[in-house]
C-alpha positions as CSV (number, residue, x, y, z in Angstrom):
1,K,7.9,1.7,4.7
2,S,10.0,4.0,2.9
3,S,9.1,2.8,-0.4
4,L,6.7,5.7,-0.3
5,S,8.8,8.3,-2.0
6,F,8.5,10.8,-4.4
7,D,11.7,9.6,-6.5
8,K,10.1,6.2,-6.4
9,L,6.6,7.2,-7.8
10,E,6.9,9.8,-9.8
11,V,7.0,7.7,-12.9
12,L,3.5,7.1,-11.9
13,Q,2.4,10.8,-13.2
14,G,-1.5,10.4,-14.7
15,R,-2.2,7.3,-13.5
16,T,-4.9,6.2,-10.8
17,V,-2.6,3.9,-8.1
18,Y,-4.3,1.5,-5.5
19,V,-2.3,1.3,-2.5
20,F,-2.0,-1.1,0.2
21,P,0.1,0.4,3.1
22,D,2.3,-1.4,5.0
23,L,0.6,-2.8,8.7
24,S,1.5,-1.0,11.9
25,K,0.6,-1.5,15.3
26,N,-1.2,1.6,15.7
27,G,-2.0,2.1,12.1
28,S,0.8,5.2,11.8
29,T,2.2,3.3,8.7
30,F,-1.4,4.2,7.2
31,R,-1.7,7.8,7.7
32,E,1.9,8.6,7.4
33,W,1.5,6.8,3.8
34,E,-1.8,8.7,3.2
35,A,-0.4,11.9,4.3
36,K,2.4,11.8,1.6
37,A,0.5,10.5,-1.0
38,K,-1.8,13.6,-1.0
39,E,1.6,15.7,-1.1
40,Y,2.4,14.2,-3.8
41,E,-0.7,14.3,-5.7
42,L,-0.4,18.3,-5.3
43,K,3.1,17.7,-7.2
44,M,2.0,15.2,-10.0
45,N,-0.8,16.1,-12.3
46,R,-3.8,13.8,-13.1
47,T,-2.4,11.4,-10.5
48,R,-4.3,10.3,-8.0
49,F,-3.6,7.7,-4.8
50,I,-6.6,5.2,-3.6
51,F,-5.8,3.9,-0.6
52,S,-7.0,0.5,1.0
53,D,-7.3,-0.3,4.5
54,L,-8.2,-4.0,3.9
55,L,-5.0,-5.2,5.8
56,E,-6.1,-2.6,8.7
57,R,-9.4,-3.9,9.1
58,L,-8.5,-7.5,8.7
59,A,-5.1,-8.4,9.7
60,P,-4.4,-10.2,13.2
61,E,-2.7,-7.9,16.0
62,Q,0.6,-10.2,15.4
63,D,0.9,-9.4,12.0
64,K,0.4,-5.5,12.8
65,S,3.2,-6.2,15.5
66,K,5.2,-7.6,12.4
67,G,4.4,-4.7,10.0
68,N,3.4,-7.3,7.4
69,D,2.3,-6.1,4.2
70,F,0.2,-7.3,1.1
71,A,3.4,-9.0,-0.5
72,D,3.3,-11.2,2.8
73,Y,0.0,-12.6,2.3
74,L,0.2,-12.8,-1.4
75,I,3.5,-15.4,-1.1
76,K,1.3,-18.0,0.8
77,Q,-1.0,-18.7,-2.1
78,D,-0.5,-20.8,-4.4
79,W,-0.1,-19.2,-7.9
80,R,-1.9,-21.8,-9.9
81,E,-5.0,-21.6,-8.3
82,F,-5.3,-18.1,-10.2
83,R,-4.6,-19.3,-13.3
84,T,-7.0,-19.5,-16.1
85,Y,-7.1,-22.4,-18.5
């Protein structure tokens, strides 16, 4: 949850950044990150943060209670299925 800090993100200045916030029981992390990103956009010229609510909409309550993030879903996948030959 603490990963969305200005110090870590300023290297992305001038880019479009897609954000998949960590899950939380009541969606508070999503709202917190979204508010921070709006603040950072004002400090970082030509930077845009686009938030995905995919996890918020589709994750079961159990995953929200655990605070799962996008990586928790990716590591369950077999990377070989995504290889192109």
